[in-house]
N, C-alpha and C positions, 0 to 999 in steps of 0.2 A: 450119345458117348459118356460117355464121365471122367469128369480129372480131382482131383484132387490138385488141394491148397499147403504148397509148403506150409512147415515153422515162416521165415518171412515171408509168404505171403505169393511166392511164387505157382505159376500154373502151367503144368506144360499141355500146349493145344496139340490130339493125337495126329500119333502123323497121317492114316485119307482125308484128317481135316486140311493141314499145312497143305498137304498135296492139291486137295481140292480145288483150296483155296488161291493159293499158289500163294505163301506165309511162308517167306525165306528168312535167314538168320537177320537179325540190325532190323526188321521190316516193322514201320508206327504201326503200331495197334491206339484207334482212339476206344474208349474203356466211356458207357454210359448205363445209367437207368435207366431199363422202364416199367414204371409197374415194383413188381417184385425179381424182374428178373436182369441179366445184367446182359448187354451187348456190347462185343468188339468188333472194330468196320474199322479195315484199314484206308490208312489216312493216304491218299493219291499223289503221287510224284507230281503231280501241280502246287498243293498244301503246300508240299514239304518243301518247291525251291520255293514263294512265294512268303511261309513265313522262316529263308536264309533271304530274302532281302535285305532285312536290313542291316544283316553283316553283308551281304555284301559290295552297300553302297556308296562304301570306303576304300574302294580295291585304289583308284579311281588320283587318286590325295600321299602324300609322302608320305615320312614319317613321322614327318617334323611340322607338316599340315595336320595330322590325327592328334600329336599332345598338344599342338597349343586347343587345338576345338577340345580335345575336353582340358586342360588347365585347363579355359574358362580367360578372361578377361585378368589378371596381373592389378591388385587392388591401389595404384596409382603411389606407388610408395616415396 
């Protein structure tokens, strides 16, 4: 199957491939170069969850605690 690259660099994955590989809107694909080939691999749910872990670690803190952490130590005025 062939696809055309748009002026903005977008490529539409043909519907039969999307269905066969269960690629849905919003799905994250990892792109890699292998020689002269472009390879797209679906990022697993577990990988996406692990990448969000850094953001989620703040859920157990209050707003004041988060602001104090972001602002750092005061300059001892």
